C-alpha angles and dihedrals in degrees: 000000000000116000091225137028141154116247122234116240093256091051091048091053091052090049091052092047091055092044090055092046092051095037084232119206115246129193114217124200129196135168121238107189106300094342131081125223128197132189137168130241137167129234115254108165145354128203110249089222092055099246103120146352133209131228129183119254102212129136115259116215090344090296111149116249120235117245112260129199133183111275094031115140120227140172119228130197132175139162128243121177108308097346142072121222124207134182144148123245144169130237110247104175144341122223141111134300124214112226125209090260089056094252115139118219133181112266142169128221115218132192118260107259121251090223139006122214120209121204123186110240091239087070087068094053112105106251117200119234109237114248093245093053116085118192116176123225127193120193131186137166121260102043131258093316090062092056095105095051091044091052090048089056101038092188088078093059117087116201128207146133131257113264094178139350141204134163088261102049149316146235116236122202104218125220094213127080098215122079113251113248093237121135122236110270091013116150115247133179116236134198108193128184112215128202094252097088093241128119114290121270122247117212145149115254137181119235109236102181143281131262134172123241124222091279093051095253114146118244120197119204116213131183122210114232137190099012093131092058101076143026090247091051091050089050088054089049089054091053091047092052092050091045093053089052090048093050090050090055091046089052092052090051091048092050091049091049091050091049091052089050093051091049091052089055092065 
């Protein structure tokens, strides 16, 4: 089964029907200047003719909601069974939605997506990079758009290697011994070499903290953001899905090789 595919219109309608029936939880992503914001909403309704859908607009865990306006562009992701669905949409209107118990809650109507990408959930499992595979990572503050200024002042660029990879994020083994002075959730730019032999990918990521491994090497956790918002981002997502699958196969080969070596030692 392919790790990624585009859903046909009929399949997309069925997916939205189930999401409404289950009041599925969606994660929405939007860009505010150089920063990324995310918030959570639940499916409430979908237009039978496939023109719009409605999500609630309620605070989650007391986290403030970002301001939304008609015409605003957002990315949406949600889970359904063993798959994750992603798409881009546009805010059409804000208002209220009447629930079955006659309560009225804040809600937002969004435009029906032009396409819906399905990723198998295994693509979001962290896949270790085999020890004999070396994939460089460069990280810098300010996101992709700050790449030029970061390269001009190389002290801002942190270098490492991929320790693991998924379609949602990665762990980078840093070459330096001092913890970077990044803030939690800060937007970084990332240049990541993948095991497909093609040029590295450039993408915005969120910094999710640093920890040390058993040898004391620093590991930086990063989360990919905004890939569902553009064709280029979805192309990167396709490469990530294929790379996760490739690393999984390389890991199986390495495990098999180690097993053979252990048997030969008897």
